[in-house]
C-alpha positions in Angstrom: 31.6 149.7 143.0 31.6 152.2 140.4 32.6 155.9 141.2 30.2 158.1 139.3 31.5 160.9 137.0 29.3 162.9 135.1 29.8 162.6 131.2 27.2 164.9 130.1 28.0 168.5 129.1 26.6 170.9 131.4 26.6 173.8 129.2 24.2 172.6 126.5 22.7 169.8 124.5 23.4 171.1 121.1 26.7 172.1 119.5 25.3 175.3 118.2 24.0 176.3 121.9 27.5 175.7 123.4 29.3 177.4 120.3 27.4 180.7 121.1 27.5 180.4 124.8 31.2 180.3 124.6 31.7 183.1 122.7 29.1 185.0 124.6 30.9 184.1 128.0 34.5 183.9 127.1 34.8 186.0 123.9 35.3 184.7 120.5 39.2 184.0 120.9 38.4 181.3 123.4 37.3 179.2 120.4 40.9 179.0 119.5 42.1 177.9 123.0 45.1 175.8 122.9 45.7 176.6 119.3 49.6 177.2 119.9 50.2 173.4 121.3 47.8 172.2 118.7 50.1 173.6 115.9 53.0 172.3 117.6 51.4 168.9 117.9 50.4 168.7 114.3 53.8 169.2 112.8 55.8 166.5 114.4 52.7 164.1 114.6 52.0 164.6 110.9 55.6 164.1 109.8 56.0 160.8 112.1 52.6 159.3 111.2 52.7 159.9 107.1 56.4 159.3 107.1 56.1 155.8 108.9 53.0 154.9 107.1 54.5 155.5 103.5 57.7 153.5 104.6 55.7 150.7 106.1 53.5 150.6 103.1 56.4 150.5 100.6 58.3 147.9 102.8 55.1 145.6 103.1 54.3 145.8 99.6 57.6 144.6 98.6 57.3 141.6 100.9 53.6 140.6 100.6 52.6 142.1 97.1 50.9 145.1 95.9 47.4 143.7 96.4 47.7 142.5 99.9 44.6 144.0 101.6 46.0 143.8 105.3 48.9 146.3 104.6 46.9 149.6 104.9 45.8 148.3 108.5 49.2 147.0 109.8 50.9 150.2 108.3 48.2 152.3 110.2 48.4 150.8 113.5 52.3 151.0 113.8 52.2 154.4 112.3 49.6 155.9 114.9 51.2 154.0 117.7 54.3 155.8 117.3 52.9 159.2 116.7 50.4 158.9 119.6 53.4 158.1 121.9 55.6 161.0 120.8 52.8 163.7 121.0 50.8 162.3 124.1 52.3 165.2 126.5 51.1 167.8 123.8 47.7 166.5 123.8 47.7 166.9 127.6 48.6 170.3 127.5 46.3 171.1 124.7 43.6 169.7 126.6 44.4 171.7 129.7 44.6 175.1 127.7 41.0 174.3 126.2 39.4 173.5 129.6 41.0 176.6 131.7 42.6 179.8 130.6 46.4 179.6 131.4 49.1 182.0 130.5 52.5 180.3 129.4 54.3 181.1 132.7 51.2 179.1 134.4 51.3 176.3 132.0 54.9 175.8 132.8 54.5 175.9 136.3 51.5 173.1 136.0 53.9 171.0 133.9 56.9 171.5 136.3 54.6 170.7 139.0 53.2 167.5 137.7 56.6 166.4 136.8 58.3 167.1 140.4 55.2 165.4 142.0 54.3 162.2 140.0 57.4 162.1 137.4 57.5 162.4 133.7 55.0 159.6 133.1 52.3 161.7 134.3 52.6 163.7 131.0 51.4 160.6 129.4 48.1 160.5 131.3 45.5 159.5 129.0 48.0 157.6 126.7 45.8 154.2 127.1 42.4 155.5 125.8 44.4 157.8 123.0 45.9 154.5 121.8 42.5 152.7 121.9 41.0 155.7 120.0 43.7 156.8 117.6 45.1 153.1 116.6 41.8 151.6 115.7 41.0 154.9 113.9 43.9 154.6 111.8 43.5 151.0 110.9 39.9 151.7 109.8 40.8 155.0 108.3 43.5 153.8 106.0 41.8 150.5 105.1 38.5 152.2 104.3 40.3 154.7 102.4 42.2 152.6 100.0 39.0 150.5 99.3 36.8 153.7 98.7 39.5 155.0 96.6 39.9 151.8 94.4 36.1 151.9 94.1 35.6 155.6 92.9 38.2 154.9 90.3 36.8 151.7 88.9 33.3 153.6 88.9 34.9 156.8 87.0 36.9 154.5 84.6 40.2 156.2 86.0 43.6 154.5 86.7 44.8 157.3 89.0 42.4 158.8 91.7 41.7 162.4 91.1 41.8 165.2 94.0 38.0 164.9 94.4 38.1 161.2 94.7 40.9 161.4 97.5 39.0 164.2 99.3 35.7 162.2 99.2 37.2 158.9 100.2 39.0 160.6 102.9 35.8 162.4 104.2 33.9 158.9 104.1 36.5 156.8 105.8 37.3 159.5 108.5 33.8 159.8 109.4 33.2 156.0 109.6 36.3 155.8 112.0 35.5 158.6 114.1 31.9 157.1 114.9 33.4 153.7 115.7 36.2 155.1 118.0 34.2 157.8 119.7 33.7 156.0 123.2 37.4 156.2 123.5 37.6 159.9 123.0 35.1 160.4 125.7 36.9 158.3 128.2 40.2 159.7 127.2 38.5 163.4 127.7 37.2 162.2 131.1 40.7 160.9 132.4 42.3 164.0 131.8 39.7 166.1 133.1 39.6 163.9 136.4 42.8 165.2 137.0 41.9 168.9 136.4 38.8 168.6 138.8 41.2 167.1 141.6 43.6 170.0 141.1 40.9 172.6 141.5 39.3 171.0 144.7 36.2 170.0 143.0 36.8 166.5 144.1 38.4 165.2 147.2 40.7 162.6 145.7 41.8 161.6 141.9 39.5 159.0 140.4 41.9 156.2 139.3 39.6 154.3 137.0 40.5 152.1 134.3 39.1 152.5 130.8 36.8 149.9 131.3 35.6 151.2 134.5 34.9 154.5 133.1 32.9 153.4 130.5 30.9 151.0 132.4 30.3 154.0 134.5 29.0 156.1 131.8 26.6 153.5 130.6 25.1 153.1 134.0 24.6 156.9 134.3 23.6 157.8 130.9 22.9 154.7 128.8 24.8 153.5 125.8 24.3 156.7 124.0 26.6 158.4 126.8 29.5 156.6 124.8 28.8 158.9 122.0 28.6 162.4 123.5 29.7 164.9 121.2 29.2 163.0 117.7 28.3 165.9 115.8 31.0 168.1 116.6 33.5 165.2 116.3 32.1 164.6 112.7 32.2 168.1 112.0 35.6 168.2 113.0 37.2 164.9 111.7 35.6 164.5 108.2 36.5 167.7 106.6 39.9 167.3 108.3 40.6 164.0 107.0 39.4 164.9 103.7 41.5 168.2 103.5 44.5 166.3 105.0 44.5 163.4 102.7 44.0 165.0 99.5 46.5 167.8 100.0 49.1 165.2 100.9 48.3 162.9 98.0 48.3 166.1 95.6 51.6 167.1 97.1 53.2 163.7 96.9 52.2 163.3 93.2 53.5 166.8 92.4 56.7 166.3 93.9 57.1 162.8 92.3 56.5 164.5 89.1 59.2 167.0 89.6 61.6 164.3 90.5 60.7 162.4 87.5 61.6 165.3 85.3 64.8 166.3 86.9 65.9 162.7 86.3 65.0 163.1 82.8 67.3 165.8 82.3 
């Protein structure tokens, strides 16, 4: 028998309504709730992710050849798996800060309480659905990005991609991956918010439901569309983020490679 857990947002049906209600009820600063742990999370995540991806890609190309289409998939999976595992506790803290207003002292007390009661592994709550969301996302993103980048270059008659080709390829591949992996993002959020509800006494016992059980529960209660709750906000966030991330990364990499090449000449 499935326990029912409401997956529909209570505040509004459209992102713009939720946006204005948050500003009106909690102030405009609340839109940046969880910013510090997000920034702290972004730096190690980005370093680990891109370093692993580049190194693995170079290694696999030396073994399998430059034109092997599976390389972006394999490198993307391994790199993302490592990054998710490292930053999972920070993701949990960020979700907590965005769900409720906490001072840093209260946040420290919360983390200490969780560790003392449930052990260090409790900080990785939601790790499984996060992996199920981010690892396929990474595989699809890098594969489609490489395919789109190559296609745009061929259509433009270019040997090397421009900044706009990287930007467009990143936005399109990120959008596709975001739609495909959204159900796991919904599950991840529910698994983490179940803990908040239990701690605030809104439910009497914690709901220890598997990822599959939560997905079935959502479909039973809200239909298949319930697995895609928040699609528009996720696309609004992911598409430009992926476009900016990859285009600036490729630009920076090309710039420093050129600088290194110049230094070697002299």
